[in-house]
C-alpha positions in Angstrom: 46.2 -82.1 -49.9 46.9 -78.5 -49.1 46.3 -77.4 -45.5 43.6 -74.8 -45.0 44.5 -71.9 -42.8 41.8 -71.6 -40.2 41.8 -68.6 -38.0 43.0 -69.2 -34.5 40.3 -69.0 -31.9 41.4 -67.7 -28.5 39.3 -68.0 -25.4 38.6 -64.8 -23.6 39.9 -64.8 -20.1 37.2 -64.1 -17.4 38.4 -61.5 -15.0 38.8 -62.8 -11.6 36.5 -61.2 -9.0 38.2 -60.0 -5.9 37.0 -61.8 -2.8 34.4 -59.8 -0.7 36.0 -59.2 2.7 34.4 -58.1 6.0 36.0 -54.7 5.7 34.3 -54.2 2.4 31.0 -55.2 3.8 31.4 -52.9 6.8 32.3 -49.9 4.6 29.2 -50.5 2.4 27.0 -50.9 5.5 28.2 -47.7 7.0 27.6 -45.8 3.8 24.1 -47.2 3.4 23.3 -46.4 7.0 24.5 -42.8 6.6 22.3 -42.4 3.6 19.3 -43.9 5.4 19.8 -41.6 8.4 20.0 -38.6 6.1 16.8 -39.6 4.4 15.1 -40.3 7.7 16.1 -37.0 9.2 15.0 -35.2 6.0 11.6 -36.9 6.3 11.4 -35.8 10.0 12.1 -32.2 9.0 9.7 -32.3 6.0 6.4 -31.5 7.9 8.0 -28.5 9.5 9.4 -27.2 6.2 6.0 -27.7 4.6 4.2 -25.9 7.4 6.8 -23.2 7.3 6.2 -22.8 3.6 2.4 -22.6 3.9 2.8 -20.1 6.8 5.2 -17.8 5.1 4.0 -18.1 1.5 0.9 -15.9 1.9 2.9 -13.1 3.5 5.6 -13.4 0.8 3.0 -13.5 -1.9 1.3 -10.4 -0.4 4.7 -8.6 -0.2 5.4 -9.3 -3.9 1.9 -8.4 -4.9 2.0 -5.2 -3.0 5.3 -4.3 -4.6 3.9 -4.9 -8.0 0.4 -3.4 -7.6 0.9 -0.6 -5.2 1.4 2.7 -7.0 4.5 4.1 -5.3 4.2 7.4 -7.2 0.8 8.4 -5.7 0.6 6.4 -2.5 1.7 8.4 0.6 0.9 11.6 2.4 0.7 15.0 0.6 0.2 18.5 1.8 -0.2 22.0 0.4 1.0 23.6 3.6 4.4 25.3 3.0 5.1 26.1 6.6 8.7 25.1 7.3 9.7 25.0 3.7 12.3 27.7 3.9 13.2 27.8 0.2 9.6 28.2 -1.1 9.1 31.3 -3.3 6.6 34.0 -2.6 4.6 32.9 -5.6 4.4 29.3 -4.3 3.3 30.5 -0.8 0.6 32.7 -2.3 -0.7 29.7 -4.4 -0.7 27.5 -1.3 -3.0 29.9 0.7 -5.9 30.2 -1.7 -9.5 29.8 -0.4 -10.2 26.3 0.8 -6.5 25.6 1.8 -4.6 24.0 3.3 -5.2 20.5 1.9 -3.7 17.4 3.5 -4.2 14.1 1.7 -3.3 10.5 2.5 -3.5 8.2 -0.5 -3.2 4.6 -1.2 -3.4 3.6 -4.9 -3.5 -0.2 -5.4 -4.2 -1.8 -8.7 -5.7 1.4 -10.0 -8.2 1.7 -7.0 -7.8 4.8 -4.9 -8.6 5.2 -1.2 -7.6 7.6 1.5 -8.5 10.6 3.6 -8.5 14.3 3.1 -8.4 17.3 5.4 -9.0 20.9 4.2 -9.5 24.4 5.4 -12.7 24.5 3.3 -14.2 21.6 5.2 -13.1 23.4 8.4 -15.2 26.4 7.3 -18.2 24.9 5.6 -18.8 21.4 7.0 -19.4 19.5 10.2 -16.5 17.1 9.4 -13.1 18.5 8.6 -11.6 15.1 7.6 -13.4 12.9 5.0 -12.8 9.7 3.1 -11.4 9.7 -0.4 -12.1 7.1 -3.1 -11.5 7.0 -6.8 -9.7 5.3 -9.7 -6.6 5.9 -11.7 -6.9 6.2 -15.5 -4.6 4.7 -18.0 -3.3 8.2 -18.7 -2.1 8.4 -15.1 -4.6 11.0 -13.8 -6.8 10.1 -10.8 -10.5 10.8 -10.6 -11.6 11.0 -7.0 -14.3 12.2 -4.6 -14.6 13.1 -1.0 -17.7 11.7 0.6 -19.8 11.4 3.7 -23.0 9.4 4.6 -26.2 11.3 4.6 -29.4 9.5 5.5 -27.4 6.3 5.3 -26.3 6.9 1.7 -22.9 7.7 0.4 -22.9 11.3 -0.8 -20.1 12.9 -2.7 -19.2 16.4 -1.5 -16.6 17.2 -4.0 -15.2 15.6 -7.2 -11.6 16.4 -8.2 -8.7 15.2 -10.3 -5.1 14.5 -9.3 -2.2 14.7 -11.7 1.4 14.1 -11.0 4.2 16.1 -12.7 7.6 15.0 -11.3 9.3 18.0 -13.1 7.2 20.5 -11.2 7.2 21.6 -7.6 5.0 20.9 -5.8 4.5 17.9 -8.0 0.9 16.8 -7.3 -1.8 19.1 -8.7 -5.4 18.9 -7.3 -8.1 20.3 -9.6 -11.8 20.5 -8.6 -14.3 19.2 -11.1 -17.4 19.8 -9.2 -18.4 20.9 -5.6 -21.5 22.5 -4.2 -19.6 24.5 -1.6 -16.0 25.7 -1.4 -14.8 22.5 0.4 -11.6 22.4 -1.7 -9.5 25.0 -3.5 -10.3 25.2 -7.2 -6.7 24.2 -7.9 -3.8 23.7 -5.6 -0.4 21.8 -5.6 0.8 19.4 -3.0 4.1 17.8 -2.1 5.1 14.8 0.0 5.4 15.1 3.7 5.2 11.8 5.7 4.2 13.4 9.0 1.6 15.9 7.6 -1.4 13.7 8.5 -1.3 12.8 12.2 -4.0 10.7 13.6 -5.6 13.6 15.5 -5.8 15.9 12.4 -9.4 16.9 11.8 -12.6 15.4 13.1 -15.8 17.1 14.3 -15.9 20.8 13.4 -17.1 22.1 16.8 -17.7 25.8 15.7 -19.7 24.7 12.6 -21.7 22.3 14.8 -22.5 25.2 17.2 -23.8 27.2 14.3 -26.0 24.4 13.1 -27.4 23.9 16.6 -28.1 27.7 16.9 -29.8 27.7 13.5 -32.2 24.9 14.4 -32.3 25.7 18.1 -32.6 29.5 18.5 -33.9 29.5 22.0 -31.1 31.1 24.1 -32.2 29.2 27.2 -31.3 25.9 25.5 -27.6 24.9 25.8 -25.4 24.4 22.8 -22.2 23.8 24.7 -22.6 20.0 24.2 -20.9 20.5 20.9 -17.7 21.3 22.9 -17.6 17.8 24.3 -15.0 15.6 22.6 -16.5 13.1 20.3 -14.9 9.9 19.3 
């Protein structure tokens, strides 16, 4: 009877496991302890980091938002006064001294909303306040529609409406053009340039001379004093 060839079956050798020694246990324990300490220290620092984030996040968000939404082209201090500009031409000087000048303007244009202050020679001549508040809005075209206003009988009253348009290729680059005004508070048109220190805190205020004229008009008796208008008013 013929022998059948059966495949040989071999037993797989089981790899011998190295004995666990005390040195091995100590190394593992040290590694685990270091990891736990790191985690523990991280947990201790976590509240401070969270508090720091919540304290700093609003300021950081505001800084980023301001950078994105603040119109850097228009925002700043502008003036039509060319005193000290040594290279200004005669034509530019003549254009800057028209009736109602000079004009000094502080603007902040944020997300299309315009706010600021304006001083003018026209207000100095025709109104009791020489420095008034500005508000307005920037159009998609880039032009700004704005007013200067005061409160009369408790109501906000526009004293002049004007447009602002910026032309970086021109000098001075910012053109102010009056749309409507009852008196010559502003020049009909005038150009302004940037000058950071042109609007000091003490610029403008109560027009003392105009105030005297108003008092005399409604108080013609020469025996009644009008010098109270000379007193500094806050």
